[in-house]
Structure formats: structure tokens, C-alpha cells
C-alpha positions as a Markdown table, in Angstrom:
| # | Residue | x | y | z |
|---|---|---|---|---|
| 1 | Met | 56.0 | -32.2 | 37.1 |
| 2 | Ser | 59.5 | -31.4 | 36.1 |
| 3 | Cys | 62.3 | -32.4 | 38.5 |
| 4 | Arg | 65.5 | -32.1 | 36.6 |
| 5 | Arg | 67.5 | -29.6 | 38.7 |
| 6 | Gly | 70.5 | -31.3 | 40.3 |
| 7 | His | 70.7 | -34.7 | 42.2 |
| 8 | Val | 70.9 | -35.9 | 45.9 |
| 9 | Val | 71.4 | -39.3 | 47.1 |
| 10 | Ala | 68.7 | -41.0 | 49.1 |
| 11 | Val | 70.0 | -43.9 | 51.2 |
| 12 | Leu | 67.4 | -45.7 | 53.1 |
| 13 | Leu | 66.7 | -49.3 | 54.3 |
| 14 | Val | 68.9 | -51.0 | 51.7 |
| 15 | Gly | 70.9 | -49.7 | 48.8 |
| 16 | Ala | 71.2 | -46.2 | 47.4 |
| 17 | Ser | 69.2 | -44.3 | 44.8 |
| 18 | Ala | 69.7 | -41.1 | 42.8 |
| 19 | Ala | 67.1 | -38.8 | 43.7 |
| 20 | Leu | 65.8 | -35.6 | 42.0 |
| 21 | Pro | 64.6 | -32.6 | 44.1 |
| 22 | Cys | 60.8 | -31.7 | 43.2 |
| 23 | Arg | 59.2 | -28.4 | 42.9 |
| 24 | Ala | 58.8 | -27.1 | 46.6 |
| 25 | Gln | 55.2 | -26.5 | 46.2 |
| 26 | Asp | 54.4 | -30.1 | 45.0 |
| 27 | Ala | 56.6 | -31.5 | 47.7 |
| 28 | Asp | 55.2 | -29.3 | 50.5 |
| 29 | Glu | 51.7 | -30.6 | 49.6 |
| 30 | Leu | 52.7 | -34.1 | 49.6 |
| 31 | Ala | 54.4 | -33.6 | 52.9 |
| 32 | Lys | 51.3 | -32.1 | 54.4 |
| 33 | Gln | 49.2 | -34.9 | 53.1 |
| 34 | Leu | 51.6 | -37.5 | 54.4 |
| 35 | Ser | 51.2 | -35.9 | 58.0 |
| 36 | Asn | 47.3 | -36.6 | 57.7 |
| 37 | Pro | 46.5 | -40.5 | 58.3 |
| 38 | Val | 43.2 | -40.2 | 56.3 |
| 39 | Ala | 44.6 | -38.0 | 53.6 |
| 40 | Asn | 43.2 | -38.9 | 49.9 |
| 41 | Leu | 46.7 | -40.1 | 49.0 |
| 42 | Ile | 47.8 | -43.8 | 48.1 |
| 43 | Ser | 51.0 | -44.4 | 49.9 |
| 44 | Val | 53.2 | -47.4 | 50.7 |
| 45 | Pro | 55.5 | -46.8 | 53.8 |
| 46 | Leu | 58.2 | -49.3 | 54.5 |
| 47 | Gln | 59.0 | -48.6 | 58.1 |
| 48 | Leu | 62.3 | -50.1 | 59.5 |
| 49 | Asn | 62.4 | -50.1 | 63.4 |
| 50 | Trp | 65.4 | -51.2 | 65.4 |
| 51 | Asp | 65.1 | -51.6 | 69.3 |
| 52 | Asp | 67.9 | -52.4 | 71.6 |
| 53 | Arg | 68.5 | -53.6 | 75.1 |
| 54 | Ile | 65.6 | -56.1 | 75.0 |
| 55 | Gly | 65.0 | -58.8 | 77.8 |
| 56 | Pro | 65.8 | -59.1 | 81.5 |
| 57 | Glu | 69.5 | -59.2 | 80.7 |
| 58 | Glu | 69.2 | -56.5 | 78.1 |
| 59 | Asp | 71.1 | -58.3 | 75.5 |
| 60 | Gly | 68.4 | -58.8 | 73.0 |
| 61 | Asp | 67.3 | -56.7 | 69.8 |
| 62 | Arg | 64.6 | -56.7 | 67.3 |
| 63 | Tyr | 64.5 | -55.4 | 63.8 |
| 64 | Leu | 60.8 | -54.8 | 62.7 |
| 65 | Leu | 60.0 | -53.7 | 59.1 |
| 66 | Asn | 56.2 | -52.6 | 58.9 |
| 67 | Val | 54.8 | -52.7 | 55.3 |
| 68 | Gln | 51.9 | -50.2 | 55.7 |
| 69 | Pro | 49.9 | -49.4 | 52.4 |
| 70 | Val | 47.3 | -46.8 | 52.8 |
| 71 | Ile | 44.6 | -46.8 | 50.1 |
| 72 | Pro | 41.8 | -44.1 | 50.1 |
| 73 | Ile | 38.5 | -45.3 | 48.2 |
| 74 | Ser | 35.9 | -42.8 | 47.2 |
| 75 | Ile | 32.4 | -44.0 | 48.5 |
| 76 | Gly | 30.3 | -41.0 | 47.3 |
| 77 | Asp | 30.4 | -37.3 | 47.0 |
| 78 | Asp | 31.2 | -36.7 | 50.5 |
| 79 | Trp | 33.0 | -39.7 | 52.1 |
| 80 | Asn | 36.3 | -41.7 | 51.6 |
| 81 | Leu | 36.9 | -45.2 | 53.0 |
| 82 | Ile | 40.6 | -45.3 | 54.1 |
| 83 | Ser | 42.3 | -48.6 | 54.2 |
| 84 | Arg | 45.4 | -48.8 | 56.5 |
| 85 | Thr | 47.2 | -52.1 | 56.8 |
| 86 | Ile | 50.3 | -52.9 | 58.8 |
| 87 | Leu | 52.2 | -56.2 | 57.9 |
| 88 | Pro | 55.2 | -56.7 | 60.2 |
| 89 | Ile | 58.3 | -58.6 | 59.0 |
| 90 | Ile | 60.3 | -59.3 | 62.1 |
| 91 | Ser | 63.8 | -60.5 | 62.9 |
| 92 | Gln | 64.7 | -60.7 | 66.7 |
| 93 | Arg | 67.0 | -62.5 | 69.0 |
| 94 | Asp | 67.3 | -63.2 | 72.7 |
| 95 | Ile | 64.0 | -61.3 | 73.8 |
| 96 | Phe | 64.1 | -63.4 | 76.8 |
| 97 | Pro | 66.6 | -66.2 | 78.2 |
| 98 | Gly | 66.4 | -69.2 | 75.9 |
| 99 | Ala | 64.4 | -67.6 | 73.2 |
| 100 | Gly | 67.0 | -67.9 | 70.5 |
| 101 | Ser | 66.2 | -66.2 | 67.3 |
| 102 | Gln | 63.2 | -65.7 | 65.0 |
| 103 | Thr | 62.6 | -64.3 | 61.7 |
| 104 | Gly | 59.2 | -64.1 | 59.9 |
| 105 | Ile | 56.0 | -62.2 | 59.6 |
| 106 | Gly | 53.9 | -61.1 | 62.6 |
| 107 | Asp | 50.2 | -60.3 | 63.0 |
| 108 | Ile | 48.5 | -58.1 | 60.4 |
| 109 | Thr | 46.6 | -54.9 | 61.8 |
| 110 | Gln | 43.9 | -53.8 | 59.5 |
| 111 | Ser | 42.1 | -50.5 | 60.0 |
| 112 | Leu | 39.3 | -49.0 | 58.0 |
| 113 | Phe | 38.3 | -45.1 | 58.4 |
| 114 | Phe | 35.2 | -43.7 | 57.2 |
| 115 | Ser | 36.3 | -39.9 | 56.8 |
| 116 | Pro | 34.5 | -36.9 | 55.2 |
| 117 | Lys | 36.4 | -35.7 | 52.2 |
| 118 | Gln | 36.1 | -32.1 | 53.4 |
| 119 | Pro | 37.1 | -30.8 | 56.9 |
| 120 | Thr | 34.6 | -29.3 | 59.3 |
| 121 | Ala | 34.0 | -25.6 | 59.3 |
| 122 | Gly | 36.6 | -25.4 | 62.2 |
| 123 | Gly | 39.2 | -27.1 | 59.9 |
| 124 | Trp | 39.0 | -30.5 | 61.7 |
| 125 | Val | 39.6 | -33.8 | 59.8 |
| 126 | Trp | 38.4 | -37.0 | 61.4 |
| 127 | Gly | 37.7 | -40.7 | 60.6 |
| 128 | Val | 36.1 | -43.5 | 62.4 |
| 129 | Gly | 35.8 | -47.3 | 61.8 |
| 130 | Pro | 36.8 | -50.8 | 62.9 |
| 131 | Val | 40.2 | -52.2 | 63.4 |
| 132 | Phe | 41.0 | -56.0 | 63.0 |
| 133 | Leu | 43.9 | -58.1 | 64.3 |
| 134 | Ile | 44.7 | -61.1 | 62.0 |
| 135 | Pro | 46.8 | -64.0 | 63.2 |
| 136 | Thr | 49.3 | -64.3 | 60.5 |
| 137 | Ala | 52.4 | -64.8 | 62.4 |
| 138 | Ser | 54.7 | -67.3 | 61.1 |
| 139 | Asp | 56.2 | -68.2 | 64.7 |
| 140 | Asp | 54.5 | -68.3 | 68.1 |
| 141 | Leu | 57.1 | -65.7 | 69.4 |
| 142 | Leu | 56.2 | -63.2 | 66.6 |
| 143 | Gly | 52.4 | -63.1 | 67.2 |
| 144 | Thr | 49.5 | -63.6 | 69.4 |
| 145 | Asp | 47.5 | -66.5 | 67.7 |
| 146 | Gln | 44.4 | -64.5 | 68.3 |
| 147 | Trp | 41.8 | -62.9 | 66.1 |
| 148 | Gly | 41.1 | -59.4 | 67.4 |
| 149 | Leu | 38.4 | -56.7 | 66.8 |
| 150 | Gly | 37.6 | -53.1 | 68.0 |
| 151 | Pro | 37.1 | -49.5 | 67.2 |
| 152 | Thr | 39.5 | -46.9 | 65.7 |
| 153 | Ala | 39.3 | -43.1 | 65.2 |
| 154 | Val | 41.6 | -40.2 | 64.2 |
| 155 | Val | 41.2 | -36.4 | 64.6 |
| 156 | Leu | 43.6 | -33.7 | 63.5 |
| 157 | Arg | 44.0 | -30.2 | 62.3 |
| 158 | Gln | 46.2 | -28.7 | 59.7 |
| 159 | Thr | 47.1 | -24.9 | 59.9 |
| 160 | Lys | 48.3 | -22.5 | 57.2 |
| 161 | Ala | 51.5 | -22.1 | 59.3 |
| 162 | Gly | 52.3 | -25.8 | 58.4 |
| 163 | Trp | 51.4 | -27.3 | 61.8 |
| 164 | Thr | 49.6 | -30.7 | 61.9 |
| 165 | Tyr | 48.4 | -31.9 | 65.3 |
| 166 | Gly | 45.9 | -34.5 | 66.5 |
| 167 | Ala | 45.6 | -38.1 | 67.8 |
| 168 | Leu | 45.0 | -41.7 | 66.4 |
| 169 | Ala | 43.6 | -44.3 | 68.7 |
| 170 | Asn | 42.2 | -47.9 | 68.7 |
| 171 | His | 41.2 | -50.7 | 71.1 |
| 172 | Ile | 41.3 | -54.3 | 70.1 |
| 173 | Trp | 40.0 | -57.2 | 71.9 |
| 174 | Ser | 40.6 | -60.8 | 71.2 |
| 175 | Val | 37.4 | -62.5 | 69.9 |
| 176 | Ala | 38.8 | -66.0 | 68.9 |
| 177 | Gly | 42.0 | -68.0 | 68.8 |
| 178 | Asp | 44.2 | -70.5 | 70.5 |
| 179 | Asp | 42.8 | -71.2 | 74.0 |
| 180 | Asp | 46.2 | -71.8 | 75.2 |
| 181 | Arg | 47.4 | -68.2 | 74.3 |
| 182 | Ala | 46.6 | -65.0 | 76.3 |
| 183 | Asp | 43.5 | -62.9 | 75.6 |
| 184 | Ile | 44.0 | -59.5 | 74.3 |
| 185 | Ser | 42.7 | -56.2 | 75.5 |
| 186 | Asn | 45.0 | -53.4 | 74.2 |
| 187 | Thr | 44.4 | -49.6 | 73.9 |
| 188 | Phe | 46.6 | -47.8 | 71.3 |
| 189 | Leu | 46.9 | -44.0 | 71.6 |
| 190 | Gln | 49.0 | -41.9 | 69.3 |
| 191 | Pro | 49.1 | -38.1 | 69.8 |
| 192 | Phe | 51.3 | -36.5 | 67.1 |
| 193 | Leu | 52.7 | -33.1 | 66.1 |
| 194 | Ala | 54.2 | -32.2 | 63.0 |
| 195 | Lys | 55.7 | -29.0 | 61.5 |
| 196 | Gly | 56.2 | -28.6 | 57.7 |
| 197 | Ile | 59.5 | -26.5 | 57.2 |
| 198 | Gly | 59.5 | -26.1 | 53.5 |
| 199 | Lys | 61.0 | -27.9 | 50.4 |
| 200 | Gly | 59.1 | -31.1 | 51.4 |
| 201 | Arg | 60.7 | -31.4 | 54.9 |
| 202 | Thr | 58.6 | -32.2 | 58.1 |
| 203 | Leu | 59.7 | -32.4 | 61.7 |
| 204 | Ser | 57.6 | -34.7 | 63.6 |
| 205 | Val | 57.1 | -36.0 | 67.2 |
| 206 | Asn | 54.6 | -38.6 | 68.4 |
| 207 | Phe | 53.9 | -41.0 | 71.3 |
| 208 | Glu | 52.8 | -44.4 | 70.1 |
| 209 | Ser | 51.4 | -45.6 | 73.5 |
| 210 | Thr | 49.8 | -48.9 | 74.2 |
| 211 | Tyr | 48.2 | -50.1 | 77.4 |
| 212 | Asp | 47.7 | -53.7 | 78.1 |
| 213 | Trp | 44.8 | -54.1 | 80.2 |
| 214 | Lys | 45.4 | -57.7 | 81.1 |
| 215 | Ala | 49.0 | -57.2 | 82.2 |
| 216 | Glu | 48.1 | -53.5 | 83.5 |
| 217 | Gln | 51.3 | -52.2 | 81.8 |
| 218 | Trp | 51.8 | -49.3 | 79.4 |
| 219 | Thr | 54.4 | -49.1 | 76.7 |
| 220 | Val | 55.3 | -45.4 | 75.8 |
| 221 | Pro | 57.9 | -44.7 | 73.3 |
| 222 | Ile | 58.5 | -41.1 | 71.8 |
| 223 | Asn | 59.5 | -40.8 | 68.1 |
| 224 | Leu | 61.3 | -37.9 | 67.0 |
| 225 | Thr | 61.8 | -37.9 | 63.0 |
| 226 | Tyr | 62.8 | -35.8 | 60.1 |
| 227 | Ala | 61.2 | -36.4 | 56.8 |
| 228 | Lys | 61.8 | -35.2 | 53.1 |
| 229 | Val | 59.8 | -35.7 | 50.0 |
| 230 | Ser | 61.7 | -36.2 | 46.8 |
| 231 | Lys | 61.7 | -38.0 | 43.6 |
| 232 | Val | 63.6 | -41.2 | 42.4 |
| 233 | Gly | 63.4 | -41.5 | 38.9 |
| 234 | His | 59.6 | -41.3 | 38.1 |
| 235 | Gln | 58.6 | -42.3 | 41.5 |
| 236 | Met | 57.5 | -39.8 | 44.3 |
| 237 | Val | 59.0 | -40.8 | 47.6 |
| 238 | Ser | 59.4 | -39.7 | 51.1 |
| 239 | Tyr | 62.5 | -40.7 | 53.3 |
| 240 | Thr | 62.6 | -40.4 | 57.1 |
| 241 | Gly | 64.9 | -40.9 | 59.9 |
| 242 | Gly | 64.5 | -40.6 | 63.5 |
| 243 | Val | 65.2 | -41.8 | 67.1 |
| 244 | Arg | 63.0 | -43.4 | 69.7 |
| 245 | Tyr | 63.1 | -43.4 | 73.5 |
| 246 | Tyr | 60.8 | -45.5 | 75.8 |
| 247 | Phe | 59.5 | -43.5 | 78.9 |
| 248 | Asp | 57.8 | -46.7 | 80.0 |
| 249 | Ala | 57.8 | -50.3 | 78.9 |
| 250 | Pro | 57.6 | -53.8 | 80.5 |
| 251 | Asp | 60.7 | -55.0 | 82.4 |
| 252 | Thr | 61.7 | -56.9 | 79.4 |
| 253 | Gly | 61.0 | -54.1 | 76.8 |
| 254 | Ala | 63.4 | -52.0 | 74.9 |
| 255 | Glu | 65.0 | -48.7 | 76.2 |
| 256 | Trp | 65.6 | -47.0 | 72.9 |
| 257 | Gly | 65.6 | -47.3 | 69.2 |
| 258 | Leu | 65.9 | -46.1 | 65.6 |
| 259 | Arg | 63.4 | -45.6 | 63.0 |
| 260 | Phe | 63.9 | -45.2 | 59.0 |
| 261 | Val | 61.0 | -45.0 | 56.6 |
| 262 | Leu | 60.8 | -45.2 | 52.8 |
| 263 | Thr | 57.4 | -44.3 | 51.5 |
| 264 | Leu | 56.4 | -44.7 | 48.0 |
| 265 | Leu | 53.8 | -42.0 | 47.0 |
| 266 | Tyr | 51.1 | -42.1 | 44.3 |
| 267 | Pro | 49.5 | -38.6 | 44.1 |
| 268 | Lys | 46.4 | -38.2 | 42.0 |
| 269 | Lys | 47.2 | -36.6 | 38.6 |
């Protein structure tokens, strides 16, 4: 693939890199695959989130960098196993009075989707499997100190007009851990809608809703993002920027935030 016609500057997360625009057809295909959580594409999203006005006095904030490698593994002629890992790196302060500041890693969420390689006759793509919560947090205030397990599933459809719509869901129950820490029973529901607008660009909206069955509390942020596939040197990348607003959250939760994502792409040659 030749990408030698001019330069743009991609500034994301940290630093700046010279980027070369790629052929529109190749970029559009990668953008379409990125809208599919179980696509046959190796990718490593580095998702930086910033939330403000946290805590009862609304003077806390949190930086959350999710390292989220996605690795598809062929398990025969008809099926893929998609590994999706979320490793959070967190820096937060004053999330409640007297909490001070914490920086470190949080709990890992590991999902495995068994997904057919071909869509259904109606064009639907789907995947199901287990999800695991692994208590890797480096600080008590950055994790749950609980092992968790449950089911996860995704279903979506992609149209010739460039639309992608569907939903991803999981539920995690705690199965072991510190008896002094609260048990977990959380449902995650993420309906999503994306529109490819050409030249590797995508507009997206999703709700990353979580319901805590123990506290009987919803957390419902809406994310509005713009993404662009490009090339930095020899590396295919996607860079994303967006805003988030919380329609519902605990009294000590955030009100709004920002999201920036740099995704390293490794398409099959």
C-alpha cells in the first residue's frame, strides 16, 4: 500500500507524529472493521478518558488510560476466537473527601468471543463467550479485590451505506476475593451506532451503560466521537477524539468528560 501524497499531523495522547494519508479504499475498510468489535483485525487501542467533577464536592477528577488489545484467533474454517483485554491505568484525586491521590493499574477485564467468520444470511455479525474480572489493581481505591466471571455477547450489522449498529453486553458476578470487600453483580450494556463518512473517517455514538445490582444504581454516559484512519511511518493507526456526558451516575460520579484514542492497526497482508 502506497501512502506518499502529503502529510498531516496526528496529535494524540502524548507528543506528535507526522502522518501520511492512506488510500481512501484501504482506510475505509479498516474504519469499517474498527466499528466491529469482533472483526478479524489485530488492533491495540490506547483509550485515554478524562472525567471531571467527581465526588460529593465535585472537586475530583480521574485520568483513565485503557490499554485494549484485540486479537482474533482462527479456530477452524468457520469460527474465530476474539480476545478483547482491557487493562486500565488510572490517575485520580479527591474522588471522595480525604481520599487523596492514587496512580496505578486497575482490574483487568478479559473477554473471549466465539464468532462465525461469515455474517448470517441477513447480514448480522455476532459473538458470545465468557468475560473475566481479574483483581490486578495496585491500590485498594483502584480496584475491587474480587475475581469475577460471567457471559458476554455482541451483535451488529453493517450496511453498504456505511452504517454500523448493534450492541455489546456482559454481566459479571464476583466468585472469589477479599471477604471485606463488596461483592459484584454488574451488567454492562453498550448500544452503538457508527457512520463511515469516507476517507477513513467515522462518526460514532454509544452508551456505555452499567447497572450495579448491589447498589441498584445506573451509570449511563453517552460518548460522541470522530475517528480517522491514517498512517504514521509504516504503522497504520486510527486516532479518535470525543466528548462524554453522564445522563445518570451515582451522586459522587462524574458529570462529563473527554475521550482520546490512538489505535495501532495490524491488518492482514
